[in-house]
N, C-alpha and C positions, 0 to 999 in steps of 0.2 A: 355434287362432285363425284361421289362414288360411282354413279352410274355412268358419268362421262369417262371416268378412269377405267371403268370395266370395259367400256366400248373401245376406247384406244387401246387397251391391252388386248382385247379379243382380235383387233385388226393388226396387232404386231407393231404399234408405233411406240409403245412404252412397256416397261416391265416394272412389276412391284417387287421389291426385295426387303428382307428384314434389315433393320438397322443394326449393325454389329455392336453398337455401343448401348442400344436399347432394344431388347428383343420385342417389346410392346409396339415399337413403331414400325411403320412400313416407309420405305423410301420408294420414290418413282424416278426411274431412270429412262432416258431416251433410248429406244431400241434402235438398232441399225436402219430399219425400215423407216422409223420415225425421223432419223437424221437425214436420210435420203430425201424423204418427202419435205421436210423443213428447208433443205437447200434448194430444191426445186421450187418451192413457193417463194423463198426469198428472191430467187431470179425473176419469177413473175412479178413480184411486188416492185422490184427495182425497175423492170421494163414498163410496167404501168405508171410508176412515178415519173420516170423519163418522158413518156408519151404525154402525160398530163402537163409537165412543166416545160416541154419543148419550146413553146413561144417565149419563155422568160430568159432574159439575160442571168448571168451568174449574179449580178448586183441585185436584180429583181427577185431572184430565188431567195437570197439573204434577207431581203426586206420582207418578203412574204413569211419566212421562218420567224423573223423577229416579231411580226405583228400577230402571227398564230400563237407564238409563245406568250405573248403579252395577254391574249385573250384567255388562254388556257390558265395561265397563273391567276388572272383576275377572278375567273369563275371558280377556280379551286379554293381560292381564299374565301369566297362567299359562302361556299358550302361549309368549310370547316369553322367559319367564324360566325 
């Protein structure tokens, strides 16, 4: 985790700052460049999802979401139980 944060900080995406309530802790904040990149990636993800789901009606999309949620919940319970 430290290496990943160091790389993100080096590239200007995040900043580490001391916790004002506990000087031993470091907080990680999203830097302006990170916020811009995240916004751009969110737009790309949205476009990719729209392209993938284009053939499905609204009802089909809801059904797909329901079924995928059911699968995730089932497999999450198996791992924790």
